[in-house]
N, C-alpha and C positions, 0 to 999 in steps of 0.2 A: 362125153355124154354123162358118164358116172359123176364126174366132177361137177358138172352143171346141176345134176339132180341132187347131189349132196349139198351143194350150195343153196339150192332152193329150199331143201328140207331144213337146213340150219337156219336160214332166214325166216322161214315160217315159224320155227320153234322160238326164235328170238322175239318175233313179233307177238306171238302168243303170250310169252312171259311178260313182255312189256305191257301188253294189254291188261293182263291180270294184275300187274303191279299198279297200273294206272287206275284200275277199278278200285283197288284197295285204298290207294291214296285219295281217291275222289270222295270218300265218305267224310263228311256228309255233302251231298250234292243238292239237297233241298231242305226246307224247314223241318225241324224235329218237333214232334208233339210230346209234351210232358203232361200226363194225366195226374190230377191231384184229387184224392178221394174226399175232399172237404170243400165247403163253399168259399167264395172270395172273402177275405178278411180273417179267415182262420189262421192259426199259427203255421200250419203246414203250407198253406197257400202263400204266406209271406216268405217263408224259407225257400219254397220252390221258385218264386219270382226273383228273389235275390240271386240264386244260383243260375237261373235261366239267363238273366241279364249279363252276368259275368262270363259264363261259358259261351254264350252267343258271340261275344266279341272275339274270344280266342279260337273258336272252332270255325268261324266264318259263315255260319248260317243261323237264322233266328230259331230260338226254342220257344214254341208257342204253348202257353198254359191252357189246359182244358179242365175245368172243374166238373167232376162227376160225383156229387155227394149222394149219400144214401146207403142204407143197408150196412152200416158200420164199415164202409169202405169197400164192401164186396162188389158193388156195381163197377167201380173203377178197376178193381183187381181183375174181375172177370173180363172186362173189355180188353185190358192189356194182355191177359193170358191168351186171348183169341187172336190177337193181332199178328201180323207178319213179323218174323224175327229178324228184321233188316236194320234195326237200330233207329228207326224213325218213329217208333212209339215207345215211350218210356213211362214208368210209374214212379212218382215220388211217394213211396209207400211209408207207412208207419206200422206200429204194432197193431193198429186196428184191422187193416185188411190182411196182414201177414201173420198175425198171432191170434188175436182175440176172435175175429169174425169166423175163421175156420173152426176154431175150438168151440165156439158157441152153437155150431150147426151139426146136426146128426148127419146131414148130407151136404158138406161144403161145396160151393160152386167151383172150387179149384183146389189144387194141392199147392200150398205155399212153398213147399220144398222142391217139387219136380216140375211145376208149370211155369216157372220164371227163371230168368238168367240174372243172378246177382251181379251188380256192377261195382258199387261201393257203399260202404256205411257212410252215413251223413252226420249223425250225431244223436244227442240225448236231450229230451225236453225236461223242463222244470215245470211241475204242476203244484198248485196251492189248493188247500181246502179253504174256501172262503164262504162267508155268510153276509147277508144283507145287514146293515147296521142296526136294523130294528130287532134282530134276533138277540135275545138276552144271554149271549155267550161270548166271552173274551178268550177262551181257551178250548182245546178239544175236550178236556175233561168236563168243562161246563156244558158243551154241546151234547156230549154223551149223556150227562145227567138229565139235561132238558128233554132229550129224546126218550129216555127211559121213563120219565115222569108222564109223558104224553105220547104213547105209541102211535105212530102214523101221522101225527100232527105236523111234523116238520117235513117240508117238501124239498126235494133236491132235483136240480136240473142236470141233464147230461147232453153233451153234443158230440161225444165220441166214446169209444169203448174204454178208454183210460178212466173216464168218469164212472162208467157203469161198473167195471171190475174193481176199481178202488173203493167205491162205496159198498159194494158187495163184501169185500174183505173187511172193511171197517165194521159193517153191521154184523158180519159173521163172528168176528172176534170179540165184539163188545155186547152183543145181544140186543142191539137197538133196532127199532122198526121206523122207517121213514117212507114217505110216498114219492115214488119216482115220476118225474115229468120229463119225458124224452124229447129231444129236438134233433133236427137234421144236422146241426152244426153248432159250434161254440158261439158264433156271433149272435144268433137268435136267442140262445139260452142266456147268454150274458146280458142281453138287453132286458129280458124279463127279470133277471136277478137284480140288476141295478134299479129297476122300477119297483121292486118289492113284490112282484107277483109270485116268486118262489123264494125259498129261504136260504138254500145252500147249493154249492156247486164245487166240483173238483175241476179246476180250470188251468189252462196253460199260462205260464208267466207272460208270454208275449202279448196276449190279449187282455191280461188283467192287472199287470203291475201299475200302470198309470191310474187306474180306478182305485187300486188299493192305496196308493200314495195320496190320492185326492180325498180319501175318506169315504168314497162311495161304496167300498167293500171292506170287510175286515178279514184279514188272513189269520187263520188259526194254526196251520201247519203246512209244511212243505213235503211233497212226496219225493224225497231224496234220502239217501242214507246219511246225509250231512246237511248242514245249513247252507242256504244259497247266498252267494255274495250279493245278489240283487236285493234281498230282504233278510239280512243277517240276524235280525231279532226274532224271526219266525222259526220255531223249532221243527225238526223233522218229526214225522208221525211216530217213529220208533221211540222218540223221547216224550211224545205228547199224549200217550194213552193207548197207542196201538203198537206195542213192541214187536209183534211178529209180522208186521206189514212187509210185503215183498212184491214189488212191481217195477218194471223198467219201461219207460215210454221212449221210443226211439224212432228214427227215420232212416231210410236207406233208399238207394236208387236201383231199380230193376227194369228189365225188359222181358219180352216173351221168352219162353224156353228155346234153346238151340240157336242163340245169336252167334254170328261169326266171332271167332276169338279176337281178330284184329280190331273189330268194331268195339268190342267190350274193352279191350286194352286202351283204345283211344279215348273212350268215354271215361274210363277210370282215371286216366292220366289228367284229362281236362278238369274233371270235377274235384279231384284231389288238389290240383294246382289252384283252383278257385278258393279253396279253404285258406290259402295263404294270401289272398287278395285283401288288402287293408279295409276296403269298403265292406266286403263280405264279413270279415271278422268283427268289424265294429257293429254291424247290424245284428249279428248273432249274439253279441254281448248284450245288446239292448233287449233282445228276446230272451235272455238267460238260457240260451241254447248252446250246449257244449258240442263243438265240432269234433267228429271222430271219423277220420278217413280210414280206409282199409283196402285190402286186396279183394277181388271178387270171391276168392276161396274162403277168406275169413268171414265175409258177410254171409256166405252160404252156410257155414257152420253155425253162425249166430242165429240165423233164421230157424234152423232145426232145433237148436237149444231153446229158443224163446217159444216156439210152438209147443214143445213138450212142457215147458214151464207154465205157460198159460193154461194148458189143460189141467195141470196139477193144481194151480191156484184156483181156477174156477170150480173144480170138484171140491176143494177144501172150503170154498166160500158157499157151497151149496147151490151153485148155478148149474142147472142141468141143460145140456144141449137141446135145442128146439128142433 
């Protein structure tokens, strides 16, 4: 009797362990949603779709992109922060929803450090300061002189917080005044810039390089500490008249807070593996996007550092939280 009871107890325990292991191995058992905080055609949307295609193949389930533009990425960030932490809702985040948007709000809709699970760093964007060819400036120094001569006359478009914070830094350090024309995303802003309806923009390389090479836009500086291999003749801002410029534009993958550790490890492994995929690497090179994988812990530390940095940068630029 005791032997039979013990056998049944052991069998039940083994089944429970097997069931638990099977559940862990089953992830993902349905499509995964990846929320992108910008509209289709934006640089982050392109990056997200490239990774979604690569990881969908290796993970065995489709990764479906959902674009949630608006509020400097805070709409997308808030949606993912509220989602179930089961690994089926992810955020391809940037410095906009994770650094700038919370830093620009007196009452942020979420805490970028505590309301998300970091999964992996994705990489760094290249941004250029560009003007329409009709603007009588071939260098940043000439643009600064033009803006000082006619305060408020030059209009600048923005489609993300990198543009907003960059121009705020430039204006704060040089004493120029320009008129802000905000858009929900880069594609719409870029369309109006190419058409000459606005004069200037800080824009990602992925959406602007082709237009720069075709002569539809003129690049005056790159927002990197060094020259970009994509356009090596364009000087960095720190050499072009704004020596104290400091801003990093980045992307990382997140989920809601308290995701299971095994799910985080699986996603981290799959996305870091995708960075070695030749097709992914080739596309990122065309976008002038630098791939930077990481552990979840390293990304978590980076988010905290960047959030603190953006608050310092915004204060120095005179941008008060709203």
